[in-house]
KOLNUMI-713083 format. One line per 8 residues: number of its first residue (from 1); their letters; for each residue x, y, z of C-alpha. Coordinates in nm, 4 decimals. Layout:
! residues N
NUM) a) X Y Z | ...
//
This chain:
! residues 668
1) mirisrff) 0.0130 -0.0109 -0.0150 | 0.1076 0.3588 -0.0410 | 0.0862 0.6233 0.2312 | 0.1666 1.0034 0.1773 | 0.4509 1.0653 -0.1127 | 0.7986 1.0706 0.0421 | 0.8961 1.3263 -0.2335 | 0.8488 1.6351 -0.0537
9) lpflcclt) 0.9806 1.5226 0.2877 | 1.3072 1.7319 0.2612 | 1.1186 2.0252 0.1878 | 0.8650 1.9665 0.4482 | 1.1149 1.9204 0.6971 | 1.2451 2.2743 0.6293 | 0.9040 2.4451 0.6973 | 0.8332 2.6462 0.9903
17) apalggtq) 0.6302 2.4101 1.3033 | 0.2880 2.4288 1.2989 | 0.3007 2.4930 0.9206 | 0.3300 2.1227 0.8333 | 0.3644 1.8858 1.1034 | 0.3804 1.5000 1.0693 | 0.1040 1.3620 0.9020 | -0.0891 1.0669 1.0800
25) trwevvpd) -0.2437 0.8149 0.8099 | -0.5159 0.6140 0.8747 | -0.5873 0.5377 0.4955 | -0.3826 0.3876 0.2139 | -0.3887 0.4257 -0.1507 | -0.4575 0.0750 -0.2942 | -0.1981 0.0464 -0.5929 | -0.2951 0.0714 -0.9468
33) staivwnv) -0.6363 0.2175 -0.8495 | -0.8441 0.4954 -0.7608 | -0.9395 0.3742 -0.4317 | -0.8346 0.4178 -0.0864 | -0.8626 0.1352 0.2061 | -0.8543 0.1696 0.6009 | -0.7186 -0.1614 0.7195 | -0.8560 -0.2121 1.0497
41) regdshrd) -0.6017 -0.3434 1.3227 | -0.6963 -0.4204 1.6847 | -0.8320 -0.1137 1.8960 | -0.8345 0.0593 1.6082 | -1.1447 0.2566 1.7118 | -1.2677 0.5915 1.4922 | -1.5736 0.7781 1.3795 | -1.6104 0.9922 1.0531
49) hiemsglr) -1.8731 1.1028 0.8330 | -1.8665 1.0834 0.4349 | -2.1231 1.2542 0.1477 | -2.2473 1.0612 -0.1562 | -2.5026 1.1558 -0.3989 | -2.7417 1.1028 -0.7136 | -2.9477 1.2951 -0.9446 | -3.2305 1.2653 -0.6695
57) isavlryg) -3.0673 1.1830 -0.3603 | -2.8095 1.2586 -0.1319 | -2.6583 1.0576 0.1948 | -2.4069 1.1452 0.4845 | -2.3135 0.8606 0.6447 | -2.1631 0.8645 0.9950 | -1.9695 0.5296 1.0338 | -1.6792 0.3906 1.1942
65) vgadggfr) -1.5522 0.1189 1.4359 | -1.6021 0.1126 1.8035 | -1.3896 -0.0120 2.0498 | -1.4841 -0.3795 1.9972 | -1.4088 -0.3778 1.6638 | -1.7680 -0.3213 1.5213 | -1.9170 -0.1478 1.2450 | -2.1000 0.1828 1.3402
73) fersvvwp) -2.2996 0.3232 1.0953 | -2.6013 0.5542 1.0522 | -2.7273 0.7217 0.7534 | -2.8366 1.0402 0.6787 | -3.0922 1.0602 0.3536 | -3.2005 1.3687 0.1576 | -3.4598 1.4286 -0.1039 | -3.4093 1.7274 -0.2074
81) mlrtipnn) -3.7037 1.7337 -0.4793 | -3.9491 1.6475 -0.1619 | -4.0129 1.9347 -0.0372 | -4.0851 2.0896 0.3062 | -4.2338 2.3945 0.4559 | -4.1121 2.6696 0.4591 | -3.9806 2.6043 0.1258 | -3.6788 2.7779 0.1577
89) thgslmrr) -3.2502 2.7299 0.0786 | -3.3083 2.4286 0.3657 | -3.6133 2.2866 0.2673 | -3.5407 1.9282 0.2228 | -3.7253 1.6339 0.3566 | -3.4395 1.4474 0.5420 | -3.4460 1.1841 0.7758 | -3.1553 0.9557 0.9850
97) fawdvprm) -3.2133 0.5788 1.0103 | -2.9797 0.3870 1.2030 | -3.1482 0.0202 1.1068 | -2.8897 -0.2193 1.1573 | -2.9446 -0.4559 0.8894 | -2.6929 -0.7223 1.0367 | -2.8608 -0.7841 1.3371 | -3.1912 -0.8784 1.1604
105) lsvnencl) -3.0250 -1.1857 1.0248 | -3.0684 -1.5311 1.1504 | -2.8056 -1.7493 1.1714 | -2.8347 -2.1665 1.2968 | -3.1599 -1.9537 1.4565 | -2.9088 -1.6849 1.6588 | -2.8014 -1.3598 1.5927 | -2.5175 -1.2997 1.4374
113) qqekvrri) -2.2419 -1.1905 1.7146 | -1.8901 -1.0643 1.7633 | -1.8059 -0.8228 1.4354 | -1.4572 -0.7409 1.3445 | -1.4105 -0.4920 1.0847 | -1.1145 -0.5739 0.8795 | -1.0988 -0.3298 0.6340 | -1.3261 -0.0174 0.4724
121) vldgamtv) -1.2732 0.1243 0.1453 | -1.3801 0.3986 -0.0408 | -1.4066 0.4320 -0.4415 | -1.7435 0.6421 -0.5246 | -1.8919 0.3358 -0.2790 | -1.8682 0.2383 0.0521 | -1.7310 -0.1419 0.0851 | -1.6790 -0.2670 0.4316
129) esdwtaak) -1.5651 -0.6178 0.5013 | -1.6024 -0.7821 0.8749 | -1.5870 -1.1411 0.9946 | -1.8525 -1.2623 1.2417 | -1.9681 -1.4798 1.5002 | -2.2419 -1.7448 1.4733 | -2.3572 -2.0270 1.6433 | -2.1376 -2.3107 1.5763
137) gtlsltri) -1.9732 -2.1022 1.2656 | -1.8167 -1.8346 1.1241 | -1.9083 -1.5625 0.8500 | -1.7744 -1.2504 0.6772 | -2.0042 -0.9681 0.5549 | -1.9296 -0.7113 0.3171 | -2.1574 -0.4313 0.2783 | -2.1558 -0.1870 -0.0450
145) lfpsvdea) -2.2975 0.1288 0.0099 | -2.3909 0.3500 -0.2268 | -2.6543 0.6140 -0.3960 | -2.8590 0.5535 -0.6521 | -2.7459 0.7005 -0.9802 | -3.1408 0.8292 -1.1032 | -3.3647 0.7043 -0.8531 | -3.4551 0.8798 -0.5005
153) afcekyil) -3.2798 0.5799 -0.3070 | -3.0082 0.4960 -0.1187 | -2.8820 0.1786 -0.1702 | -2.6910 -0.1392 0.0769 | -2.5649 -0.4788 -0.0894 | -2.4765 -0.7311 0.1564 | -2.2666 -1.0344 0.0781 | -2.2715 -1.2918 0.3609
161) kntgekpl) -2.0105 -1.5618 0.3070 | -1.9722 -1.8725 0.5003 | -1.6057 -1.9295 0.5959 | -1.6097 -2.1763 0.8119 | -1.6095 -2.5894 0.7615 | -1.9686 -2.6474 0.8119 | -2.3383 -2.5820 0.6852 | -2.4846 -2.2772 0.8464
169) yveiprar) -2.8762 -2.2234 0.8093 | -2.9132 -1.8662 0.7019 | -3.2179 -1.6745 0.7276 | -3.2535 -1.3331 0.5630 | -3.6220 -1.1435 0.6267 | -3.7988 -0.9293 0.4014 | -3.8762 -0.6119 0.6310 | -4.0231 -0.3187 0.5131
177) svirtapa) -4.0731 0.0029 0.7488 | -4.2850 0.2942 0.6250 | -4.2830 0.6421 0.7073 | -4.6001 0.8659 0.5793 | -4.5134 1.2210 0.6859 | -4.7326 1.4971 0.8178 | -4.9188 1.6795 0.5107 | -4.8759 2.0064 0.6385
185) kgvegsye) -4.5226 2.0025 0.6507 | -4.4635 1.8851 0.2612 | -4.5026 2.1597 -0.0098 | -4.6886 1.8714 -0.1869 | -4.8508 1.6837 0.1004 | -4.7604 1.3827 0.2514 | -4.4624 1.2254 0.1249 | -4.3873 0.8198 0.1964
193) lvaeicgd) -4.0431 0.7215 0.3124 | -3.9489 0.3514 0.2888 | -3.6841 0.1503 0.4795 | -3.7028 -0.2013 0.3178 | -3.4789 -0.5510 0.3523 | -3.5186 -0.7709 0.0312 | -3.4671 -1.0874 0.1477 | -3.7286 -1.3247 0.2387
201) talmlapq) -3.4827 -1.6024 0.1912 | -3.4005 -1.9491 0.4264 | -3.1345 -2.1364 0.3102 | -2.8306 -2.3884 0.4102 | -2.5057 -2.2078 0.3475 | -2.2655 -2.4663 0.2260 | -1.8810 -2.3843 0.3623 | -1.7364 -2.0807 0.1028
209) aevafgaf) -2.0684 -2.0453 -0.0301 | -2.2094 -1.6506 -0.0562 | -2.5601 -1.5436 -0.0494 | -2.6719 -1.1571 -0.1415 | -2.9415 -0.9568 -0.0562 | -3.0172 -0.5493 -0.0993 | -3.1501 -0.3020 0.1508 | -3.3259 0.0148 0.0534
217) fsgrrsgd) -3.3614 0.3927 0.1389 | -3.6747 0.5375 -0.0459 | -3.8552 0.8177 -0.0664 | -4.1432 0.9340 -0.3074 | -4.4991 1.1558 -0.3204 | -4.7939 0.9764 -0.2093 | -4.9630 0.8970 -0.5273 | -4.6363 0.8353 -0.7181
225) ealalntd) -4.5454 0.4883 -0.8178 | -4.3607 0.2522 -0.5417 | -3.9619 0.1614 -0.6830 | -3.9168 -0.1558 -0.7808 | -3.5233 -0.1503 -0.7245 | -3.2513 -0.4545 -0.8006 | -2.9330 -0.3626 -0.5863 | -2.6955 -0.5671 -0.8896
233) aeyakrra) -2.8436 -0.3360 -1.1512 | -2.8164 0.0000 -0.9273 | -2.4692 -0.0908 -0.8015 | -2.3877 -0.1263 -1.1944 | -2.4809 0.2076 -1.3195 | -2.2813 0.3932 -0.9847 | -1.9622 0.1844 -1.1044 | -2.0272 0.3029 -1.4451
241) lvaewqrs) -2.0607 0.6600 -1.3777 | -1.7745 0.6589 -1.1627 | -1.5888 0.4688 -1.4276 | -1.6791 0.7230 -1.6724 | -1.5359 0.9993 -1.4517 | -1.2252 0.8180 -1.4091 | -1.1893 0.7914 -1.7907 | -1.1831 1.1388 -1.8422
249) lvletpdp) -0.9223 1.4021 -1.7355 | -0.6953 1.1652 -1.5620 | -0.3868 1.3143 -1.3822 | -0.0288 1.1238 -1.3923 | 0.2462 1.2492 -1.1632 | 0.4802 1.1025 -0.9618 | 0.2908 1.1433 -0.6330 | 0.0236 0.8699 -0.6145
257) vidamfaf) -0.1655 1.0666 -0.3103 | -0.2287 1.3751 -0.5171 | -0.3429 1.1416 -0.8385 | -0.5726 0.9691 -0.6030 | -0.7334 1.2952 -0.4160 | -0.7594 1.4400 -0.7699 | -0.9555 1.1024 -0.8903 | -1.1690 1.1458 -0.5228
265) akiraaes) -1.1969 1.5573 -0.6220 | -1.3554 1.4585 -0.9572 | -1.6289 1.2164 -0.7999 | -1.7300 1.4517 -0.5065 | -1.7672 1.7476 -0.7819 | -1.9890 1.5993 -1.0667 | -2.2023 1.3736 -0.8604 | -2.3389 1.6534 -0.6428
273) iydteggl) -2.6069 1.7411 -0.9075 | -2.9715 1.7097 -0.8582 | -3.2808 1.6659 -1.1085 | -3.4855 1.9412 -1.0145 | -3.7959 2.1239 -1.1446 | -3.5753 2.3636 -1.2567 | -3.3755 2.1776 -1.4524 | -3.0128 2.0654 -1.3489
281) mhgpgger) -2.9206 2.1942 -1.0491 | -2.5478 2.1553 -0.8915 | -2.5712 2.1861 -0.4860 | -2.3285 2.2396 -0.2199 | -2.4918 1.9393 0.0083 | -2.3720 1.8950 0.3389 | -2.7154 1.8427 0.4481 | -2.8343 2.1758 0.4176
289) fyaaiwan) -2.7814 2.3151 0.0370 | -2.9592 2.1344 -0.2330 | -3.1804 2.1842 -0.5440 | -3.0036 2.5215 -0.5274 | -2.7326 2.7387 -0.6727 | -2.5171 3.0074 -0.5397 | -2.3025 3.2561 -0.7259 | -1.9489 3.1350 -0.5489
297) dqaeyinp) -1.9981 2.7725 -0.5292 | -2.1475 2.7266 -0.8679 | -2.1197 3.0181 -1.1085 | -1.7540 3.1066 -0.9407 | -1.6080 2.7779 -0.8392 | -1.7472 2.4708 -1.0057 | -1.8704 2.5493 -1.3599 | -1.5284 2.6558 -1.5096
305) ffpflgye) -1.4247 2.3227 -1.3769 | -1.6672 2.1181 -1.6272 | -1.5988 2.1380 -1.9183 | -1.2927 2.0099 -1.8611 | -1.3992 1.6813 -1.7089 | -1.6277 1.6657 -2.0220 | -1.9338 1.5226 -1.8107 | -2.2411 1.6457 -2.0088
313) tgnrsalc) -2.4473 1.6453 -1.6749 | -2.2209 1.9135 -1.5381 | -2.1997 2.1052 -1.8596 | -2.5582 2.1484 -1.8165 | -2.5690 2.1830 -1.4821 | -2.3867 2.4720 -1.5422 | -2.5663 2.6366 -1.8395 | -2.8548 2.6033 -1.6118
321) sfrhfary) -2.7263 2.7662 -1.3460 | -2.6228 3.0509 -1.5907 | -2.9870 3.0639 -1.7320 | -3.1625 3.1211 -1.3408 | -2.9268 3.4171 -1.2892 | -2.9861 3.5523 -1.5761 | -3.3910 3.5964 -1.4987 | -3.2749 3.8659 -1.2612
329) mnpdyrpi) -3.0928 4.0811 -1.5028 | -3.3068 4.4013 -1.4729 | -3.2673 4.7894 -1.6232 | -3.2037 4.9270 -1.3328 | -2.9151 4.7251 -1.2424 | -3.0500 4.6153 -0.9102 | -2.8285 4.3326 -0.7973 | -2.8654 3.9688 -0.8758
337) pssivaeg) -2.9488 3.7190 -0.5891 | -2.6959 3.5701 -0.4681 | -2.8757 3.2074 -0.4482 | -3.1455 3.0589 -0.6515 | -3.3239 2.8351 -0.4189 | -3.6200 2.5703 -0.4119 | -3.5528 2.4283 -0.7297 | -3.5779 2.8114 -0.8944
345) esfwngag) -3.9020 2.8701 -0.7690 | -3.7580 3.1460 -0.4831 | -3.3947 3.3138 -0.4244 | -3.1801 3.4516 -0.1137 | -2.9865 3.7701 -0.0742 | -2.9892 3.7965 0.2988 | -2.6151 3.9486 0.2576 | -2.6936 4.1908 0.0396
353) drgdaami) -2.4776 4.2269 -0.3163 | -2.1664 3.9613 -0.1943 | -1.9511 4.0655 -0.4913 | -2.2397 3.8357 -0.6727 | -2.1680 4.0018 -1.0183 | -1.8726 3.9652 -1.0040 | -1.8255 3.5958 -0.9442 | -2.1173 3.5336 -1.2143
361) aygaarya) -1.9143 3.7187 -1.4913 | -1.5612 3.5720 -1.3666 | -1.7377 3.1657 -1.3848 | -1.9845 3.2765 -1.7006 | -1.6870 3.3904 -1.9385 | -1.4606 3.1601 -1.8594 | -1.6767 2.8829 -1.8570 | -1.8138 2.9478 -2.2090
369) largdaae) -1.4332 2.9911 -2.3564 | -1.3475 2.6053 -2.1684 | -1.6773 2.4917 -2.3346 | -1.6259 2.5945 -2.6826 | -1.9701 2.5966 -2.7539 | -2.0645 2.9368 -2.9944 | -2.4400 2.8529 -2.9423 | -2.4282 2.8430 -2.5020
377) aaevwplv) -2.1354 3.1028 -2.5313 | -2.3945 3.3462 -2.7327 | -2.6571 3.2570 -2.4585 | -2.4340 3.3343 -2.2031 | -2.2804 3.6986 -2.3428 | -2.5816 3.9074 -2.1888 | -2.5322 3.7936 -1.8639 | -2.1484 3.8689 -1.8734
385) ewcleycr) -2.2269 4.1858 -2.0217 | -2.4406 4.2969 -1.7811 | -2.2828 4.1710 -1.4723 | -1.9624 4.3362 -1.5876 | -2.1891 4.6876 -1.6411 | -2.3420 4.6126 -1.2561 | -1.9718 4.6311 -1.1250 | -1.8289 4.9350 -1.3278
393) rqltgdgv) -2.1931 5.1120 -1.1941 | -2.0339 5.0120 -0.8865 | -1.7275 5.1655 -0.9149 | -1.5663 5.3691 -0.5884 | -1.3959 5.7008 -0.6166 | -1.0767 5.4429 -0.6090 | -1.1962 5.2559 -0.8790 | -1.2685 4.9305 -0.6943
401) vasdsdel) -1.5895 4.7429 -0.6556 | -1.8468 4.8168 -0.3965 | -2.0238 4.5657 -0.2046 | -2.2346 4.5121 0.1273 | -2.0140 4.1752 0.1928 | -1.8352 3.8937 0.0240 | -1.8814 3.5142 0.0009 | -1.8290 3.4602 0.3741
409) egrfpagd) -2.1632 3.6754 0.4470 | -2.0612 3.8760 0.6883 | -1.8760 3.5797 0.9180 | -1.5703 3.8112 0.8821 | -1.5418 4.1640 0.7984 | -1.5263 4.2854 0.4308 | -1.5522 4.6343 0.4524 | -1.7464 4.8351 0.1706
417) anlctssl) -1.5009 4.7098 -0.1000 | -1.3199 4.3842 -0.0665 | -1.0099 4.2598 -0.2410 | -1.1895 3.9365 -0.3906 | -1.4887 4.1258 -0.5417 | -1.2713 4.3289 -0.7706 | -1.0162 4.0590 -0.8590 | -1.2950 3.8656 -0.9768
425) yydallsa) -1.4269 4.1625 -1.2011 | -1.0591 4.1719 -1.3439 | -0.9954 3.8293 -1.4659 | -1.3717 3.8736 -1.6137 | -1.3057 4.1782 -1.8161 | -0.9983 3.9979 -1.9630 | -1.2135 3.6736 -2.0269 | -1.5008 3.8701 -2.1592
433) amlgrelh) -1.2273 4.0750 -2.4058 | -1.1386 3.7462 -2.5167 | -1.4552 3.5384 -2.5403 | -1.6221 3.8482 -2.7267 | -1.3458 3.8717 -3.0388 | -1.5495 3.4516 -3.0377 | -1.8655 3.5976 -3.0880 | -1.7794 3.9029 -3.3327
441) kparqlaa) -1.8403 4.1632 -3.0501 | -1.7615 4.5290 -3.1908 | -1.3990 4.5617 -3.0997 | -1.4654 4.9144 -2.9388 | -1.6708 4.7337 -2.6473 | -1.4035 4.4532 -2.6127 | -1.1021 4.7227 -2.6302 | -1.2889 4.9074 -2.3361
449) yerqaaal) -1.3019 4.5719 -2.1419 | -0.9306 4.5581 -2.1622 | -0.8607 4.9244 -2.0436 | -1.0706 4.8617 -1.7429 | -0.8979 4.5852 -1.6453 | -0.5892 4.7676 -1.6969 | -0.6857 5.0771 -1.5279 | -0.8604 4.8614 -1.2524
457) rkdidrhf) -0.4834 4.6296 -1.2144 | -0.3423 4.9082 -1.0983 | -0.6459 5.1086 -0.8831 | -0.6426 4.7275 -0.6627 | -0.2614 4.7824 -0.6014 | -0.3588 5.1353 -0.4654 | -0.6010 5.0618 -0.3387 | -0.5931 4.7681 -0.1346
465) ggmvegfd) -0.2049 4.7062 -0.1475 | -0.0300 4.7397 0.1849 | 0.1748 4.6222 0.4788 | 0.0215 4.4111 0.7160 | 0.1038 4.2673 1.0114 | 0.5078 4.2575 0.8639 | 0.3970 4.1932 0.4712 | 0.3918 4.4120 0.2193
473) tyryytgn) 0.0462 4.2135 0.0685 | -0.2880 4.3245 0.0252 | -0.5381 4.4740 0.2850 | -0.8577 4.3111 0.2356 | -1.0439 4.6049 0.2910 | -0.9646 4.9782 0.3911 | -0.8762 4.9417 0.7466 | -0.7823 4.5995 0.7511
481) drlrawic) -0.4994 4.5141 1.0029 | -0.4728 4.1548 0.9770 | -0.3604 3.9143 0.7750 | -0.6502 3.7574 0.5499 | -0.6685 3.4221 0.3280 | -0.8203 3.5977 0.0829 | -0.5103 3.7664 -0.0035 | -0.4103 3.4830 -0.2354
489) ipltvgid) -0.6733 3.5565 -0.4724 | -0.5112 3.8242 -0.6858 | -0.2363 3.5443 -0.7708 | -0.5390 3.3445 -0.8937 | -0.5913 3.5506 -1.1830 | -0.2397 3.7040 -1.2719 | -0.2103 3.9831 -1.0749 | 0.1668 3.9264 -0.9039
497) erreatvg) 0.2945 4.2778 -0.8459 | 0.3391 4.1686 -0.4335 | 0.4168 3.8160 -0.5083 | 0.6847 3.7617 -0.2815 | 0.5411 3.9042 0.0282 | 0.1487 3.7213 -0.0420 | 0.3362 3.3966 -0.0596 | 0.5457 3.4255 0.2644
505) alfspklw) 0.2336 3.5933 0.4452 | 0.0177 3.3265 0.2993 | 0.2060 3.0480 0.4347 | 0.3560 3.2275 0.7419 | 0.2616 3.0765 1.0839 | 0.0184 3.4244 1.1370 | -0.2059 3.2062 0.8598 | -0.0980 2.8261 0.7695
513) tenglltq) -0.1855 2.5715 0.9820 | -0.1805 2.2066 0.9761 | -0.5460 2.2386 0.8644 | -0.4915 2.4493 0.5647 | -0.4828 2.8793 0.5820 | -0.6841 3.0611 0.8644 | -0.9349 3.3021 0.7301 | -0.7729 3.5747 0.9678
521) sgdqtfwd) -0.4758 3.5595 1.1559 | -0.5540 3.5130 1.4981 | -0.8841 3.3336 1.4806 | -0.9295 3.0059 1.4909 | -1.1550 2.9192 1.1599 | -1.0407 2.7866 0.8942 | -1.2410 2.7452 0.5132 | -1.0740 2.4849 0.2850
529) rstlyalr) -1.2127 2.7259 -0.0584 | -0.9416 2.9893 0.0671 | -0.6531 2.7021 0.1188 | -0.7341 2.5571 -0.2558 | -0.7470 2.9408 -0.4089 | -0.4233 3.0081 -0.2214 | -0.2303 2.6796 -0.3546 | -0.3353 2.7553 -0.7462
537) gvyasget) -0.2565 3.1177 -0.6875 | 0.0927 2.9992 -0.5189 | 0.1596 2.7775 -0.8282 | 0.0312 3.0686 -1.0627 | 0.2791 3.3042 -0.9034 | 0.5814 3.0629 -0.9991 | 0.6702 2.9478 -0.6364 | 0.6268 2.6218 -0.7787
545) ekatgyls) 0.8181 2.4131 -0.5203 | 0.6834 2.5633 -0.2253 | 0.3083 2.5227 -0.3568 | 0.3632 2.1683 -0.4168 | 0.5022 2.0771 -0.0890 | 0.1928 2.2342 0.0548 | -0.0262 2.0494 -0.1926 | 0.1201 1.7449 -0.1173
553) yysgvrll) 0.0833 1.7855 0.2729 | -0.2944 1.8874 0.2316 | -0.3682 1.6219 -0.0153 | -0.2300 1.3613 0.2470 | -0.4460 1.5250 0.5201 | -0.7530 1.5120 0.2951 | -0.7329 1.1935 0.1593 | -0.5218 0.9563 0.4167
561) gdhvpyai) -0.6071 1.1087 0.7350 | -0.9049 1.1207 1.0106 | -1.1388 1.3047 0.7943 | -1.1745 1.1499 0.4149 | -1.1557 1.1598 0.1485 | -1.2728 1.5013 -0.0145 | -1.1538 1.9056 0.0637 | -1.4321 2.0154 0.3088
569) eawpegsq) -1.5902 2.3440 0.3997 | -1.5057 2.4510 0.7421 | -1.4058 2.4459 1.0864 | -1.5871 2.4553 1.2898 | -1.9005 2.5623 1.1093 | -2.0548 2.2699 0.9412 | -1.8294 1.9899 1.1285 | -1.6295 1.9663 0.8162
577) rhlsaesg) -1.8956 1.8875 0.5564 | -1.8323 1.7432 0.1979 | -1.9084 2.0643 0.0181 | -1.8980 1.9464 -0.3434 | -1.7718 2.2682 -0.5363 | -1.4659 2.2453 -0.3172 | -1.3477 1.9034 -0.4623 | -1.3678 2.1519 -0.7974
585) lycrilte) -1.1557 2.3864 -0.6716 | -0.8820 2.0852 -0.5805 | -0.9338 1.9470 -0.9848 | -0.8408 2.3143 -1.0366 | -0.5188 2.3864 -0.8431 | -0.4003 2.1140 -1.1343 | -0.5441 2.2096 -1.4491 | -0.5231 2.5767 -1.3587
593) gvfgirpt) -0.1934 2.6265 -1.1481 | 0.0452 2.3086 -1.2469 | -0.0427 2.2873 -1.6037 | -0.1031 2.6554 -1.6016 | -0.3993 2.6372 -1.8339 | -0.6129 2.9910 -1.9294 | -0.8439 2.9430 -2.1312 | -0.8285 3.2265 -2.4544
601) gfrsftlt) -1.0817 3.1019 -2.7170 | -1.3117 2.8402 -2.8355 | -1.0083 2.6308 -2.9367 | -0.7204 2.7837 -2.7953 | -0.5385 2.8340 -2.4530 | -0.1951 2.9200 -2.2875 | -0.0538 2.6548 -2.0955 | 0.2157 2.7321 -1.8112
609) prlpaawd) 0.3385 2.4294 -1.6837 | 0.5107 2.4113 -1.3502 | 0.6895 2.0856 -1.3116 | 0.7993 2.0402 -0.9750 | 1.1827 1.9901 -0.9042 | 1.1244 1.6062 -0.7822 | 0.8862 1.5175 -1.1063 | 1.0283 1.4103 -1.4186
617) rmslrrvr) 0.6992 1.4270 -1.5811 | 0.3234 1.5131 -1.5235 | 0.0608 1.4569 -1.7951 | -0.3314 1.5482 -1.7897 | -0.5108 1.2774 -2.0263 | -0.8702 1.3124 -2.1896 | -0.8745 1.6926 -2.1267 | -1.2435 1.7308 -2.2452
625) afgsafdi) -1.2402 2.1195 -2.2691 | -1.2728 2.3076 -2.5938 | -1.5296 2.0781 -2.7640 | -1.2423 1.8210 -2.7747 | -1.0333 1.5761 -2.6224 | -0.6664 1.5869 -2.6024 | -0.3622 1.4976 -2.4132 | -0.1048 1.7369 -2.2218
633) evrraakg) 0.2279 1.5526 -2.1237 | 0.4804 1.7653 -1.9773 | 0.8568 1.6026 -1.9322 | 1.1875 1.6783 -1.7785 | 1.4297 1.7807 -2.0396 | 1.7686 1.8804 -2.0489 | 1.7264 2.2547 -2.0396 | 1.3752 2.3035 -1.8609
641) mevtvtqd) 1.0714 2.0775 -1.9593 | 0.9025 1.9256 -2.3096 | 0.5472 1.9692 -2.3441 | 0.3323 1.7966 -2.5733 | -0.0148 1.8570 -2.6922 | -0.1962 1.5483 -2.8593 | -0.5481 1.5279 -2.9932 | -0.7313 1.2226 -3.1542
649) grevvrkq) -0.3769 1.0642 -3.2028 | -0.1933 1.3554 -3.3556 | 0.0672 1.5859 -3.2504 | -0.0841 1.9428 -3.2145 | 0.2963 2.1354 -3.0512 | 0.5716 1.9956 -2.9065 | 0.7814 2.2160 -2.7361 | 1.0878 2.2962 -2.4854
657) lragqslg) 1.0248 2.5696 -2.2289 | 1.2183 2.7032 -1.9535 | 1.0598 2.7424 -1.5697 | 0.7821 3.0129 -1.6094 | 0.7802 2.9880 -1.9735 | 0.3677 2.9849 -2.1909 | 0.3098 2.8028 -2.4675 | -0.0238 2.9312 -2.6701
665) vklk) -0.1845 2.6178 -2.8087 | -0.4297 2.6086 -3.0907 | -0.6801 2.2966 -3.1474 | -0.7810 2.1857 -3.4846
//
């Protein structure tokens, strides 16, 4: 098995404590796979939680191994389209189920006893293998836990094997528990929630023989046809979908932990899409945020990633989100709501203008370029134009964009104008100029965008630049005198005037901890999104070795530590929920940071690869962006690196680059 990469241990040892302490690994990467395993040892007691999602269901599994070696398990099942009253952001029907299915079995007319978990595997499903004692025999039990791809059900497959030398008499019940919710609490009245075991079997199980059965936790509207589910068919659909994600946008590096973390991030980023009345809607999850979209999570974080993965459902959800935001454009330039909720039926703007127009313009323009679809781009263009004009009208006397708050919605001060909003607006102006050329928009309009971006870049430095806690970096807002994690944002959009001090501040003990970046120096709160942005920005700034050491450490903690296998939302808020858009941000560290892909047109991009000194190669295979499928391969060369881009088996470009050099790529 493979534990946390040793490639960067010499580098990590040089970092200041508590920046990167020794990483405790509970899990291991399964060789030659996109799976991780926890091999449970005697006395290895631990609890964790993970979210899994399908088009009509999501489930948070609270699981672990007790001090006695037995499996502990509770399902928190969410039905995003079974709407509750009040029908707001959090109006998804949710219930917890603690059914202990193995305890409902009978072996030799007795209950199963003395479970000892051998191992737990995560690979897009959860597989739990354990040993049991029964009257006059021994058995093994394999649980396979996963959401249905397209039905409103959470599925569980159980495989019972006789590991002893004598036949065992096994009885598997058919059990069905039904909850009918109160009609007054549902938007569509009463809902029916069904927990069932599909057994109804009694047999003699020969030595080394197996028997399998299923369990389901489903929900439906009263009057809807009952689901007829088959565990093998449902599991095959889930395996096929995960395999589809893993065939596209394949990362290959000498670091197996980063490769595996990237593979897992694709799963969480892509699975959390719900088939709502308002169309396909990507949702953060976390038992809170479903059948709804946000200007930051969807427009800014995840949508620019979907074209690279080539997952059509993801691309459709991105376009759907932009259509929803476009409904709120208005001639008076009142703010677009931060969030469209309740399957598109309502909205939330409780934090005022968070800089949402800048988030939307940034994400929509980048998405349209990378998607490479002229018809979609033409549809999105009016939204980009409107958002840019809104931001222009919000410019202060200092030339930066005013807003009521930022994406943290008042949890931390953001002043009247914050660094994030202006930085996103800057990038959106540049992307819009590129997108407009592809759409043959007036040259005068596009030149104006470029002039506005150039002026804004200077104004960002003038207004926000300054000395903070000993670093000549950025004040997040006027009057800010404590370092903030979001000083990384300019680096992600190519604003590098204060690169050295900003990188130094980010990785100083004032901000960096064993859990990544603190939101603000002197506080204890951390949000993974800022760490993920920072790692991308540090790569973009050219600090490759420093970024790679921290990326390797972070990936090991999130993938193989005590809370796995995804990037998380925050702590202490939300108990480190596995919100899905953060996994998209992890993938963008590699696509935009390490490989330096910057869309410039429907079939073109710049490539600024950052090959770490300890790596001799890296590649992204089957990249699905720009209306194509292509491979990027970077190899160490005598004078820098050799970069090869291959499309449909044909070499598009092969060129030698030195560190920091860029390459323009034009696909066929």
